[in-house]
C-alpha positions as CSV (number, residue, x, y, z in Angstrom):
1,M,-4.8,-9.1,-10.8
2,S,-7.7,-7.4,-9.0
3,A,-7.2,-5.5,-5.8
4,T,-8.7,-8.3,-3.8
5,E,-6.4,-10.9,-5.2
6,L,-3.4,-8.6,-4.8
7,K,-4.3,-7.9,-1.1
8,Q,-4.6,-11.6,-0.5
9,R,-1.2,-12.2,-2.0
10,L,0.3,-9.3,0.0
11,R,-1.3,-10.6,3.2
12,A,0.1,-14.1,2.6
13,D,3.5,-12.6,2.0
14,L,3.2,-10.5,5.1
15,K,2.5,-13.5,7.2
16,A,5.5,-15.3,5.7
17,A,7.7,-12.2,6.3
18,V,6.5,-11.9,9.9
19,Q,7.2,-15.6,10.5
20,A,10.7,-15.2,8.9
21,R,11.3,-12.1,11.1
22,A,11.9,-9.9,8.0
23,A,10.9,-6.7,9.7
24,D,11.7,-4.4,6.7
25,E,9.7,-6.5,4.3
26,A,6.8,-6.8,6.7
27,R,6.7,-3.0,7.2
28,L,6.7,-2.4,3.4
29,L,3.9,-5.0,2.9
30,R,1.8,-3.3,5.5
31,V,2.3,0.0,3.7
32,L,1.2,-1.5,0.4
33,I,-1.9,-3.0,1.9
34,A,-2.8,0.3,3.5
35,A,-2.3,2.1,0.2
36,L,-4.7,-0.2,-1.5
37,D,-7.2,0.1,1.5
38,N,-7.0,3.8,1.3
39,A,-7.7,3.8,-2.4
40,E,-10.8,1.7,-1.8
41,A,-12.2,4.1,0.7
42,V,-15.2,6.1,-0.2
43,P,-14.6,9.9,-0.2
44,G,-16.0,11.5,2.9
45,M,-19.3,13.3,2.8
46,Q,-19.1,17.0,2.9
47,D,-22.7,17.8,4.1
48,N,-23.8,17.9,7.7
49,T,-24.3,14.3,8.8
50,S,-25.4,13.0,12.1
51,S,-23.5,10.4,14.0
52,R,-24.9,6.9,14.2
53,A,-24.9,4.4,17.0
54,F,-22.2,1.8,16.9
55,G,-23.3,-1.2,14.8
56,D,-26.1,0.8,13.0
57,P,-25.9,-0.5,9.4
58,S,-27.5,2.6,7.9
59,G,-24.1,4.3,8.2
60,E,-22.2,1.6,6.3
61,V,-21.0,2.3,2.8
62,A,-19.6,-0.2,0.4
63,R,-15.9,0.3,-0.5
64,L,-14.8,1.2,-4.0
65,E,-13.6,-1.7,-6.2
66,L,-10.3,-1.2,-7.8
67,D,-9.5,-2.7,-11.2
68,T,-6.2,-4.1,-12.3
69,A,-5.1,-0.8,-13.8
70,A,-5.8,1.1,-10.6
71,T,-3.9,-1.4,-8.4
72,Q,-0.9,-1.4,-10.8
73,A,-1.0,2.5,-10.8
74,I,-0.9,2.5,-7.0
75,L,2.1,0.1,-6.9
76,T,3.9,2.0,-9.6
77,K,3.4,5.2,-7.7
78,E,4.8,3.7,-4.5
79,R,7.8,2.3,-6.4
80,H,8.4,5.6,-8.1
81,E,8.3,7.5,-4.8
82,R,11.0,5.2,-3.4
83,L,13.3,5.4,-6.4
84,T,13.0,9.2,-6.4
85,A,13.7,9.4,-2.7
86,A,16.7,7.0,-3.2
87,E,18.1,9.4,-5.8
88,D,17.7,12.3,-3.4
89,Y,19.5,10.4,-0.6
90,E,22.3,9.4,-2.9
91,R,22.8,13.0,-4.1
92,H,23.3,14.0,-0.5
93,G,25.8,11.2,0.1
94,Q,23.6,8.9,2.1
95,D,24.0,5.6,0.5
96,E,22.6,3.3,3.2
97,P,19.0,4.8,3.2
98,A,19.2,5.0,-0.6
99,Q,20.0,1.3,-0.9
100,R,17.1,0.5,1.6
101,L,14.7,2.4,-0.6
102,R,16.0,0.7,-3.8
103,D,15.5,-2.7,-2.1
104,E,11.9,-1.7,-1.3
105,A,11.3,-0.6,-4.9
106,E,12.6,-4.0,-6.0
107,L,10.2,-5.7,-3.7
108,I,7.3,-3.7,-5.0
109,A,8.4,-4.6,-8.6
110,R,7.6,-8.3,-7.7
111,Y,3.9,-7.4,-7.6
112,L,3.8,-5.4,-10.8
113,D,2.7,-7.7,-13.7
């Protein structure tokens, strides 16, 4: 699944989560969409650039296109971060936040094919 297809699916699921008032799921879906958007961003230019007037198309740059492997890597990383944090919480006796993070990791796993 390409990044565009995945983001379309995430946005559709976000709309459904918002309508169902599933705040935790909606929050996570927004995070995943942002992670993909950030990965598509073109790295900033390091040279001295001049500012452009609003709407000046000469300052526009096409976003990077992510392939299936890149999108899966991003989702895998997000899932791994949550599972690692859940283990840390559990080690410190905080089961409720650990379970919340495990639930998020399970939700992310739905998008890994």
